[in-house]
PDB file as gemmi writes it, atoms N, CA and C in Angstrom:
CRYST1    1.000    1.000    1.000  90.00  90.00  90.00 P 1                      
ATOM      1  N   UNK A   1      52.303  63.001 125.125  1.00  0.00           N  
ATOM      2  CA  UNK A   1      52.818  62.675 123.681  1.00  0.00           C  
ATOM      3  C   UNK A   1      51.903  63.645 122.848  1.00  0.00           C  
ATOM      4  N   UNK A   2      53.112  64.430 122.063  1.00  0.00           N  
ATOM      5  CA  UNK A   2      51.878  65.409 120.897  1.00  0.00           C  
ATOM      6  C   UNK A   2      51.151  64.689 120.399  1.00  0.00           C  
ATOM      7  N   UNK A   3      49.927  65.182 119.662  1.00  0.00           N  
ATOM      8  CA  UNK A   3      49.405  64.692 118.942  1.00  0.00           C  
ATOM      9  C   UNK A   3      49.505  65.183 117.583  1.00  0.00           C  
ATOM     10  N   UNK A   4      49.365  64.024 116.743  1.00  0.00           N  
ATOM     11  CA  UNK A   4      49.660  64.671 115.120  1.00  0.00           C  
ATOM     12  C   UNK A   4      48.407  64.786 114.439  1.00  0.00           C  
ATOM     13  N   UNK A   5      48.074  65.703 113.402  1.00  0.00           N  
ATOM     14  CA  UNK A   5      47.214  65.951 112.614  1.00  0.00           C  
ATOM     15  C   UNK A   5      47.128  64.586 111.405  1.00  0.00           C  
ATOM     16  N   UNK A   6      45.656  63.878 111.709  1.00  0.00           N  
ATOM     17  CA  UNK A   6      45.868  63.065 110.706  1.00  0.00           C  
ATOM     18  C   UNK A   6      45.972  62.980 109.445  1.00  0.00           C  
ATOM     19  N   UNK A   7      46.222  64.267 109.285  1.00  0.00           N  
ATOM     20  CA  UNK A   7      45.971  64.363 107.622  1.00  0.00           C  
ATOM     21  C   UNK A   7      47.745  64.435 106.875  1.00  0.00           C  
ATOM     22  N   UNK A   8      48.488  64.408 108.300  1.00  0.00           N  
ATOM     23  CA  UNK A   8      49.733  64.478 108.081  1.00  0.00           C  
ATOM     24  C   UNK A   8      50.635  62.488 108.222  1.00  0.00           C  
ATOM     25  N   UNK A   9      49.779  61.786 107.747  1.00  0.00           N  
ATOM     26  CA  UNK A   9      50.295  60.792 107.798  1.00  0.00           C  
ATOM     27  C   UNK A   9      50.411  60.538 106.128  1.00  0.00           C  
ATOM     28  N   UNK A  10      51.652  59.712 106.204  1.00  0.00           N  
ATOM     29  CA  UNK A  10      52.331  60.038 104.701  1.00  0.00           C  
ATOM     30  C   UNK A  10      51.266  59.082 103.623  1.00  0.00           C  
ATOM     31  N   UNK A  11      50.523  58.080 104.126  1.00  0.00           N  
ATOM     32  CA  UNK A  11      49.357  57.612 102.991  1.00  0.00           C  
ATOM     33  C   UNK A  11      48.578  59.059 102.745  1.00  0.00           C  
ATOM     34  N   UNK A  12      48.085  59.875 103.515  1.00  0.00           N  
ATOM     35  CA  UNK A  12      47.351  60.796 103.339  1.00  0.00           C  
ATOM     36  C   UNK A  12      47.734  62.453 102.869  1.00  0.00           C  
ATOM     37  N   UNK A  13      49.140  62.669 103.168  1.00  0.00           N  
ATOM     38  CA  UNK A  13      49.632  63.883 102.901  1.00  0.00           C  
ATOM     39  C   UNK A  13      50.858  63.533 101.743  1.00  0.00           C  
ATOM     40  N   UNK A  14      50.824  62.590 101.421  1.00  0.00           N  
ATOM     41  CA  UNK A  14      52.304  62.087 100.629  1.00  0.00           C  
ATOM     42  C   UNK A  14      53.527  62.636 100.721  1.00  0.00           C  
ATOM     43  N   UNK A  15      53.944  62.404 102.025  1.00  0.00           N  
ATOM     44  CA  UNK A  15      55.531  62.803 101.914  1.00  0.00           C  
ATOM     45  C   UNK A  15      55.816  61.939 103.118  1.00  0.00           C  
ATOM     46  N   UNK A  16      57.076  61.258 103.434  1.00  0.00           N  
ATOM     47  CA  UNK A  16      57.651  61.065 104.531  1.00  0.00           C  
ATOM     48  C   UNK A  16      58.570  61.725 105.030  1.00  0.00           C  
ATOM     49  N   UNK A  17      58.499  62.050 106.053  1.00  0.00           N  
ATOM     50  CA  UNK A  17      59.671  63.013 106.848  1.00  0.00           C  
ATOM     51  C   UNK A  17      60.268  62.291 107.665  1.00  0.00           C  
ATOM     52  N   UNK A  18      61.649  62.525 107.460  1.00  0.00           N  
ATOM     53  CA  UNK A  18      62.746  62.020 108.396  1.00  0.00           C  
ATOM     54  C   UNK A  18      63.613  63.053 109.603  1.00  0.00           C  
ATOM     55  N   UNK A  19      63.800  62.550 110.688  1.00  0.00           N  
ATOM     56  CA  UNK A  19      64.425  63.837 111.478  1.00  0.00           C  
ATOM     57  C   UNK A  19      65.918  63.070 111.139  1.00  0.00           C  
ATOM     58  N   UNK A  20      66.812  63.559 110.456  1.00  0.00           N  
ATOM     59  CA  UNK A  20      68.531  63.252 110.393  1.00  0.00           C  
ATOM     60  C   UNK A  20      68.946  63.687 111.535  1.00  0.00           C  
ATOM     61  N   UNK A  21      68.811  64.942 112.424  1.00  0.00           N  
ATOM     62  CA  UNK A  21      69.548  65.009 113.261  1.00  0.00           C  
ATOM     63  C   UNK A  21      68.555  66.083 114.251  1.00  0.00           C  
ATOM     64  N   UNK A  22      69.207  66.640 115.065  1.00  0.00           N  
ATOM     65  CA  UNK A  22      68.426  67.421 115.842  1.00  0.00           C  
ATOM     66  C   UNK A  22      67.895  68.636 115.451  1.00  0.00           C  
ATOM     67  N   UNK A  23      68.570  69.200 114.455  1.00  0.00           N  
ATOM     68  CA  UNK A  23      67.723  70.372 113.642  1.00  0.00           C  
ATOM     69  C   UNK A  23      67.593  70.283 112.201  1.00  0.00           C  
ATOM     70  N   UNK A  24      67.272  68.953 111.538  1.00  0.00           N  
ATOM     71  CA  UNK A  24      67.309  68.439 110.172  1.00  0.00           C  
ATOM     72  C   UNK A  24      66.474  67.419 109.893  1.00  0.00           C  
ATOM     73  N   UNK A  25      65.118  67.854 108.980  1.00  0.00           N  
ATOM     74  CA  UNK A  25      64.035  67.066 108.659  1.00  0.00           C  
ATOM     75  C   UNK A  25      64.279  66.843 107.208  1.00  0.00           C  
ATOM     76  N   UNK A  26      64.046  65.535 106.518  1.00  0.00           N  
ATOM     77  CA  UNK A  26      63.839  65.516 105.294  1.00  0.00           C  
ATOM     78  C   UNK A  26      62.714  65.049 104.778  1.00  0.00           C  
ATOM     79  N   UNK A  27      62.381  65.106 104.010  1.00  0.00           N  
ATOM     80  CA  UNK A  27      60.601  64.912 103.233  1.00  0.00           C  
ATOM     81  C   UNK A  27      61.209  64.059 101.894  1.00  0.00           C  
ATOM     82  N   UNK A  28      61.041  63.431 102.181  1.00  0.00           N  
ATOM     83  CA  UNK A  28      60.701  62.428 100.435  1.00  0.00           C  
ATOM     84  C   UNK A  28      59.387  62.995 100.289  1.00  0.00           C  
ATOM     85  N   UNK A  29      58.937  63.389  98.855  1.00  0.00           N  
ATOM     86  CA  UNK A  29      57.458  63.500  98.638  1.00  0.00           C  
ATOM     87  C   UNK A  29      57.058  62.695  97.235  1.00  0.00           C  
ATOM     88  N   UNK A  30      55.847  61.768  97.275  1.00  0.00           N  
ATOM     89  CA  UNK A  30      55.384  61.225  96.920  1.00  0.00           C  
ATOM     90  C   UNK A  30      55.210  62.157  95.416  1.00  0.00           C  
ATOM     91  N   UNK A  31      55.721  61.162  93.970  1.00  0.00           N  
ATOM     92  CA  UNK A  31      55.996  61.786  92.839  1.00  0.00           C  
ATOM     93  C   UNK A  31      54.430  62.039  92.004  1.00  0.00           C  
ATOM     94  N   UNK A  32      53.436  61.192  92.478  1.00  0.00           N  
ATOM     95  CA  UNK A  32      52.464  60.507  91.427  1.00  0.00           C  
ATOM     96  C   UNK A  32      51.099  61.886  92.117  1.00  0.00           C  
ATOM     97  N   UNK A  33      51.634  62.661  93.317  1.00  0.00           N  
ATOM     98  CA  UNK A  33      50.331  63.715  93.940  1.00  0.00           C  
ATOM     99  C   UNK A  33      51.213  65.125  93.267  1.00  0.00           C  
ATOM    100  N   UNK A  34      49.812  65.942  92.732  1.00  0.00           N  
ATOM    101  CA  UNK A  34      50.295  66.872  92.609  1.00  0.00           C  
ATOM    102  C   UNK A  34      49.614  67.788  93.767  1.00  0.00           C  
ATOM    103  N   UNK A  35      49.221  67.601  94.944  1.00  0.00           N  
ATOM    104  CA  UNK A  35      48.174  68.546  95.966  1.00  0.00           C  
ATOM    105  C   UNK A  35      49.271  68.047  97.178  1.00  0.00           C  
ATOM    106  N   UNK A  36      49.305  68.870  97.950  1.00  0.00           N  
ATOM    107  CA  UNK A  36      49.837  68.800  99.608  1.00  0.00           C  
ATOM    108  C   UNK A  36      49.159  69.679 100.172  1.00  0.00           C  
ATOM    109  N   UNK A  37      48.396  70.093 100.648  1.00  0.00           N  
ATOM    110  CA  UNK A  37      47.474  70.812 101.418  1.00  0.00           C  
ATOM    111  C   UNK A  37      48.414  70.940 102.666  1.00  0.00           C  
ATOM    112  N   UNK A  38      48.496  70.029 103.826  1.00  0.00           N  
ATOM    113  CA  UNK A  38      49.318  70.128 104.864  1.00  0.00           C  
ATOM    114  C   UNK A  38      50.790  70.438 104.809  1.00  0.00           C  
ATOM    115  N   UNK A  39      51.592  69.979 103.566  1.00  0.00           N  
ATOM    116  CA  UNK A  39      52.588  69.940 103.746  1.00  0.00           C  
ATOM    117  C   UNK A  39      53.359  71.356 104.257  1.00  0.00           C  
ATOM    118  N   UNK A  40      53.198  72.818 103.902  1.00  0.00           N  
ATOM    119  CA  UNK A  40      53.933  73.831 104.110  1.00  0.00           C  
ATOM    120  C   UNK A  40      53.495  74.046 105.568  1.00  0.00           C  
ATOM    121  N   UNK A  41      52.359  73.976 105.774  1.00  0.00           N  
ATOM    122  CA  UNK A  41      52.014  73.609 107.408  1.00  0.00           C  
ATOM    123  C   UNK A  41      52.972  73.008 108.300  1.00  0.00           C  
ATOM    124  N   UNK A  42      53.081  71.912 107.742  1.00  0.00           N  
ATOM    125  CA  UNK A  42      54.178  71.024 108.806  1.00  0.00           C  
ATOM    126  C   UNK A  42      55.449  71.397 108.163  1.00  0.00           C  
ATOM    127  N   UNK A  43      56.026  71.930 107.242  1.00  0.00           N  
ATOM    128  CA  UNK A  43      57.393  72.739 107.215  1.00  0.00           C  
ATOM    129  C   UNK A  43      57.498  73.870 108.081  1.00  0.00           C  
ATOM    130  N   UNK A  44      56.638  74.685 107.983  1.00  0.00           N  
ATOM    131  CA  UNK A  44      56.670  75.857 109.125  1.00  0.00           C  
ATOM    132  C   UNK A  44      56.696  75.297 110.672  1.00  0.00           C  
ATOM    133  N   UNK A  45      55.801  74.515 111.100  1.00  0.00           N  
ATOM    134  CA  UNK A  45      56.175  73.926 112.359  1.00  0.00           C  
ATOM    135  C   UNK A  45      57.102  73.207 112.570  1.00  0.00           C  
ATOM    136  N   UNK A  46      58.141  72.693 111.592  1.00  0.00           N  
ATOM    137  CA  UNK A  46      59.625  71.890 111.933  1.00  0.00           C  
ATOM    138  C   UNK A  46      60.351  73.600 112.067  1.00  0.00           C  
ATOM    139  N   UNK A  47      60.473  74.463 110.878  1.00  0.00           N  
ATOM    140  CA  UNK A  47      61.077  75.544 111.245  1.00  0.00           C  
ATOM    141  C   UNK A  47      60.791  76.236 112.731  1.00  0.00           C  
ATOM    142  N   UNK A  48      59.793  76.571 113.255  1.00  0.00           N  
ATOM    143  CA  UNK A  48      59.293  77.035 114.388  1.00  0.00           C  
ATOM    144  C   UNK A  48      59.928  76.331 115.409  1.00  0.00           C  
ATOM    145  N   UNK A  49      60.249  74.858 115.552  1.00  0.00           N  
ATOM    146  CA  UNK A  49      60.262  74.390 116.578  1.00  0.00           C  
ATOM    147  C   UNK A  49      62.024  73.872 116.328  1.00  0.00           C  
ATOM    148  N   UNK A  50      62.876  74.719 115.068  1.00  0.00           N  
ATOM    149  CA  UNK A  50      64.363  75.207 115.258  1.00  0.00           C  
ATOM    150  C   UNK A  50      64.813  73.721 114.317  1.00  0.00           C  
ATOM    151  N   UNK A  51      63.873  73.682 113.141  1.00  0.00           N  
ATOM    152  CA  UNK A  51      65.016  72.512 112.493  1.00  0.00           C  
ATOM    153  C   UNK A  51      64.510  72.974 110.957  1.00  0.00           C  
ATOM    154  N   UNK A  52      65.696  72.918 110.067  1.00  0.00           N  
ATOM    155  CA  UNK A  52      65.545  72.897 108.757  1.00  0.00           C  
ATOM    156  C   UNK A  52      65.024  72.263 108.230  1.00  0.00           C  
ATOM    157  N   UNK A  53      64.382  72.067 107.070  1.00  0.00           N  
ATOM    158  CA  UNK A  53      63.581  71.183 105.910  1.00  0.00           C  
ATOM    159  C   UNK A  53      64.227  71.221 104.933  1.00  0.00           C  
ATOM    160  N   UNK A  54      64.383  70.179 104.237  1.00  0.00           N  
ATOM    161  CA  UNK A  54      64.738  69.408 102.700  1.00  0.00           C  
ATOM    162  C   UNK A  54      63.659  68.501 102.336  1.00  0.00           C  
ATOM    163  N   UNK A  55      63.270  68.864 101.371  1.00  0.00           N  
ATOM    164  CA  UNK A  55      62.157  67.974 100.396  1.00  0.00           C  
ATOM    165  C   UNK A  55      62.551  68.025  99.002  1.00  0.00           C  
ATOM    166  N   UNK A  56      62.266  66.746  98.970  1.00  0.00           N  
ATOM    167  CA  UNK A  56      62.708  66.221  97.401  1.00  0.00           C  
ATOM    168  C   UNK A  56      61.426  65.636  96.711  1.00  0.00           C  
ATOM    169  N   UNK A  57      61.236  65.593  95.672  1.00  0.00           N  
ATOM    170  CA  UNK A  57      59.962  65.563  94.659  1.00  0.00           C  
ATOM    171  C   UNK A  57      60.468  64.956  93.404  1.00  0.00           C  
ATOM    172  N   UNK A  58      60.458  64.030  92.678  1.00  0.00           N  
ATOM    173  CA  UNK A  58      61.005  63.743  91.138  1.00  0.00           C  
ATOM    174  C   UNK A  58      62.512  64.269  91.313  1.00  0.00           C  
ATOM    175  N   UNK A  59      63.615  63.857  91.561  1.00  0.00           N  
ATOM    176  CA  UNK A  59      64.914  64.719  92.089  1.00  0.00           C  
ATOM    177  C   UNK A  59      65.072  66.491  92.153  1.00  0.00           C  
ATOM    178  N   UNK A  60      64.039  66.938  92.426  1.00  0.00           N  
ATOM    179  CA  UNK A  60      64.115  68.659  92.548  1.00  0.00           C  
ATOM    180  C   UNK A  60      63.845  68.663  94.115  1.00  0.00           C  
ATOM    181  N   UNK A  61      65.275  69.520  94.517  1.00  0.00           N  
ATOM    182  CA  UNK A  61      65.365  69.494  96.044  1.00  0.00           C  
ATOM    183  C   UNK A  61      65.005  70.844  96.410  1.00  0.00           C  
ATOM    184  N   UNK A  62      63.705  71.343  97.395  1.00  0.00           N  
ATOM    185  CA  UNK A  62      63.641  72.389  98.024  1.00  0.00           C  
ATOM    186  C   UNK A  62      63.902  72.454  99.579  1.00  0.00           C  
ATOM    187  N   UNK A  63      64.600  73.653  99.681  1.00  0.00           N  
ATOM    188  CA  UNK A  63      65.283  73.876 100.898  1.00  0.00           C  
ATOM    189  C   UNK A  63      64.674  75.070 101.844  1.00  0.00           C  
ATOM    190  N   UNK A  64      63.950  74.942 102.884  1.00  0.00           N  
ATOM    191  CA  UNK A  64      63.426  75.628 103.960  1.00  0.00           C  
ATOM    192  C   UNK A  64      64.242  75.592 105.323  1.00  0.00           C  
ATOM    193  N   UNK A  65      65.299  76.503 105.277  1.00  0.00           N  
ATOM    194  CA  UNK A  65      66.052  76.670 105.969  1.00  0.00           C  
ATOM    195  C   UNK A  65      65.674  77.709 107.418  1.00  0.00           C  
ATOM    196  N   UNK A  66      66.387  77.507 108.320  1.00  0.00           N  
ATOM    197  CA  UNK A  66      66.078  78.353 109.299  1.00  0.00           C  
ATOM    198  C   UNK A  66      66.641  79.765 108.980  1.00  0.00           C  
ATOM    199  N   UNK A  67      66.082  80.755 109.587  1.00  0.00           N  
ATOM    200  CA  UNK A  67      66.652  82.244 109.680  1.00  0.00           C  
ATOM    201  C   UNK A  67      68.313  82.192 109.707  1.00  0.00           C  
ATOM    202  N   UNK A  68      68.879  82.672 108.977  1.00  0.00           N  
ATOM    203  CA  UNK A  68      70.469  83.099 109.074  1.00  0.00           C  
ATOM    204  C   UNK A  68      71.177  81.830 108.702  1.00  0.00           C  
ATOM    205  N   UNK A  69      70.475  80.483 108.178  1.00  0.00           N  
ATOM    206  CA  UNK A  69      71.482  79.922 107.537  1.00  0.00           C  
ATOM    207  C   UNK A  69      70.909  79.566 106.254  1.00  0.00           C  
ATOM    208  N   UNK A  70      72.134  79.204 105.380  1.00  0.00           N  
ATOM    209  CA  UNK A  70      72.014  79.159 103.533  1.00  0.00           C  
ATOM    210  C   UNK A  70      71.935  77.724 103.287  1.00  0.00           C  
ATOM    211  N   UNK A  71      70.847  77.958 102.287  1.00  0.00           N  
ATOM    212  CA  UNK A  71      70.629  76.056 101.870  1.00  0.00           C  
ATOM    213  C   UNK A  71      71.758  75.411 101.344  1.00  0.00           C  
ATOM    214  N   UNK A  72      73.218  76.301 101.242  1.00  0.00           N  
ATOM    215  CA  UNK A  72      74.206  75.225 101.225  1.00  0.00           C  
ATOM    216  C   UNK A  72      74.586  74.682 101.835  1.00  0.00           C  
ATOM    217  N   UNK A  73      74.386  75.390 103.596  1.00  0.00           N  
ATOM    218  CA  UNK A  73      74.658  74.391 104.548  1.00  0.00           C  
ATOM    219  C   UNK A  73      74.145  73.650 104.719  1.00  0.00           C  
ATOM    220  N   UNK A  74      72.511  73.502 104.916  1.00  0.00           N  
ATOM    221  CA  UNK A  74      71.800  72.459 104.956  1.00  0.00           C  
ATOM    222  C   UNK A  74      72.133  71.045 103.844  1.00  0.00           C  
ATOM    223  N   UNK A  75      72.229  71.630 102.705  1.00  0.00           N  
ATOM    224  CA  UNK A  75      72.221  70.715 101.350  1.00  0.00           C  
ATOM    225  C   UNK A  75      73.645  69.815 102.000  1.00  0.00           C  
ATOM    226  N   UNK A  76      74.451  70.874 102.467  1.00  0.00           N  
ATOM    227  CA  UNK A  76      75.761  69.666 102.766  1.00  0.00           C  
ATOM    228  C   UNK A  76      75.883  68.457 103.896  1.00  0.00           C  
ATOM    229  N   UNK A  77      74.732  68.711 104.706  1.00  0.00           N  
ATOM    230  CA  UNK A  77      74.649  67.686 105.707  1.00  0.00           C  
ATOM    231  C   UNK A  77      74.214  66.530 105.311  1.00  0.00           C  
ATOM    232  N   UNK A  78      73.615  66.398 104.123  1.00  0.00           N  
ATOM    233  CA  UNK A  78      72.580  65.365 103.830  1.00  0.00           C  
ATOM    234  C   UNK A  78      73.242  64.639 102.442  1.00  0.00           C  
ATOM    235  N   UNK A  79      74.571  65.358 102.315  1.00  0.00           N  
ATOM    236  CA  UNK A  79      75.291  64.545 101.026  1.00  0.00           C  
ATOM    237  C   UNK A  79      76.013  63.336 101.248  1.00  0.00           C  
TER     238      UNK A  79                                                      
END                                                                             
């Protein structure tokens, strides 16, 4: 089993990540928190492992697609 950094627990990092399928991860970001020091590191880890990432905070969506994948094609998969 892979060890996960304790700082990535939802109550610590402010994000709940959900794997929607083999290459798509959706994250809901706590709207009451302003700083997320570990989020981009985890997004990069997901990308390196072959997953596109979508984060939503206060209704604002940010997409972190794999190289060669468009934001639109990622977003079409979560609607």
